[in-house]
N, C-alpha and C positions, 0 to 999 in steps of 0.2 A: 686597355692597357694602359698606363699611367699617364705615359704623353705621346706626341707624337710629332714629324717635324717635316716645317710647313715653307714651304723654297716662294720667297714672295718678291723677290730681284736676284739678277744676275749674281751669282756669288755670297748671297746672304739669304736670310732665311730666321724662324723662327722655333722655339719648342712653343709647342700648343697643348695645356692642357684640356681632361674632358669635356673640361663646360668652354671653349673657346676662347678662355684666359690667353693671350699671350705672355711666356714669363722669361724667355731668354733670347735677347739677336746671337744667329752666331753671323760670323761674318766668313767668309771662303776660306780661311785657314783654320777656321775650327774643326769638330768635330761631329760627326751623325752617328749618336752613341744610341741603340736600342736594348736597355739593359748592361752589364758587367759581364768581363770573363769569369765573374764570381757569384754576381747575383742577375738571375733573367727580368726582365717581362714577365709578369705574371697577368694570366689571364682569369681574372675574376668571376666571371662566368662561362656559362660552358658556350661557344659560339654556335654551334648549329649548322657549321660550315668551311669551310676552306678557310685557314688561318696564313696570310703570308707577310712574311717580316718586311719584306722591302719587293718593290716590281719594279722592272724596267719594261718598258716595252715600247719598241722603236719600229716607225714604219717608215720605210723610203718608196714613195710612189709619184717619184718626180719626174722620170725618164731615165736615159741612160748620159753620163758624161758628166755629173756632177756631185759626183761621190768617189773619194779615193778610198775609205775602210771605213767601216760602219762595224763600229765595237757595242755589244750590247751594254758588256761594262770593261770597265779598264783599270786593274791595280799595280802599283807600282812601288817596291821598298826599293832603295838605293844606300848605299854605304861608299863615301868616298872620301880618299887620306887611309891613314892607319888604318882607321878601324877603331875594331874593339875583338879579339881574337876569339871570346868567350861567346861572343852573339851568332846566335840563329838566324840567319836571315830566309823568310818564308814570304812567297810571291803571295800567297792566300791559302786559307788554312780552313777549309769547313768541314765541320763536325756533326756526327749524327750521334746521338747518345738514346737506349730505350732501354726504360726499367733500372731499377735497383737491383743493388745486388743479395743477393739468395731471394730476388724478388719475381713478381711474376711478369711473362711478356707482356707488354700494354699495345704491341704495334704488330702490322702484318707485316709487312715488308719495311726492312729500313736501309737505307743508302747514304755512304758517305758525299759521293755525288753522282751524280746522274746527267749526265750532259746527251744532249740529244742532236742530230740532224735532219733534216725532213726534206726531202727534195720533190715538190709537185709539179707538174706540165709536163713540158717534153722539150725544158730549154735545154742547149749542150753549159756543161760546166768542166772547167780543168779540172780540179780534184774534189773532194768530198770525202771525210773524215769525220767522223763522230766523236774524236779525240784525236789532238794531233800534239806531239808533244817536240819541243828541238830542244835540246843538248848545243848552245854555240860555243864555240872558242877562235874569235877569228881576230882575236888580237896578238901581236906579236909577242909580248910577254908568257916567259915560261913559269910556271907555277906546280907546286907539288903537292897532291892529294893523300891524307895517309890515311886516305881507308879508301872510296869508290868515288869513280865518276861511271853516271848513269844517264842514259836518256829517259829511262824508268825506270824505279825503284820500286817492290810491294815487300810489306812486309805483314809477315803473320806472326803476331806475339802475345805476350801478357806483361804488365809491368812490372817491374824487380819486384820482387821480396810477395807478389801475389802467388796464392796457390791454382794452380791448372784447372778447371771444371771440364764436363765431358760436352763436348756437341757433337749432336745425331742431327745427319745431315745426310740427303739423298747425294748429296757432294760435296765435298770439301774441298774444294780446289787453290792455290795460289791465284794462277790467272786460269780466266775460261773462257771459250769464244764458241758462243752457240749459234749455229747455221740454221736457221728454221727451212720446214721442208717446203715453203712456197718463193724460195729464194731461186733463180735458175740463173744460169750462165758466169758463177761465179768459180774464178783462177785457181783460189788459193786459202786456205782458211790461216795460214801462216804463211807471209811472205820474204824471206830474207835476202838484201841486196847490198850491196856495197861496190861502191870504187876504189873502197882506201883497202890499206892492206890488213886485214883483219888476222891474226892467232886461230883463232876456234871460231867456226859458224854456230857449231852451240856447245857449251861448259856446264858440265853437272859434279857440279859439291855435292858431297852426302856420305860415300863410303859404304860402311858396314850397315847404316842408317837405312840405306834407301832401298827399296824392296826390288822394282821393276825399274831398268831404263827405260821400257817402252810397253804400254801395255795399250792392244791396239783392241778395241770390243767388236770385231767387224769378222763374219766369216765366210763372207761369199762376194764381196767387194776386192779390195786389195791382197787380200790373202786368202790361203788358200786355194791356191793356182794349181791344178791338174800336176800330177805330180810324175816325176821323171826316173823316180827309179829312188833307191835309198844312197847314191854315193853321194860323198860328203866327206870331206879333211875332215879326220880327229888330230889333236896335235898328241903325238909319242904316244900312236896307237891305246888311246886310254880306252878305246872299246868299240862298240859295232855303234852305227848312225843309224835309229831309225825314220825316216822323212815322213812329218805328219801335213809337210805344205810347205808353200813357199810364199815369200811376200815380195811383192810386184813394184821397183821401184823404176825411177825417171833418169836418167842420167846422162847429159848434153842431148836430148832430147831422146835416147834410145832406151828399151824398157830391158830392164834385169829382173831377173830374178834369185832372190837369195833362200835357200832353203832353211829352212828350219824343224827341227824332231829333238828326238830322245839320244844319249847316249846309255849302252848298259853295259 
């Protein structure tokens, strides 16, 4: 790498060349720059092992009662006053790019961000989340969002003016929650909880472009409960309903069965 950053005193540091020459003093209001948004740091030789742009490794082992918060990394960007209405404010913007246009993929797996939370031992904790997102609206000021407000918002998109390629994958999902078979005692794969007034628990937009509202790949668990006959309400006598199974749901602790089948 062309340079590295070396902290020598609290709040200060130096840019250091490969030969060990200190080239520039960095005070605490300076920047730590490893490449730029347009020109990366270049590896001139094959490292033959892992390459880590930045490492933060903190260990707390002094006992209880001497640490309030422990952050591996804390990033804050803020605008005060009138600001600039054309500015996009982003607290953190990790990027992962692989390959080139019409090129051959050069990596096995690619993750834009990959947080892990691991618990070892038998110690009791209050809560544990691999990802915890908070949307905080706690000031008295009222404001208007011309688009949307979300605690989490996921996009699958192509850039404007770019042609769409064909993606072949065994799973192509906006959000996928996968629970491995050795996990036991799990109450819910998706848990919606609210103490506020919410209009819709689930809202689906898509119209005619949406093929299935619900797709369940299960023939022994929550569906295909023993049939109780072909009695079902068909609107305006549109045909004869032939039941093929039932969907099992729980409402208020009570179990109900919704028949499904075909109408001829």
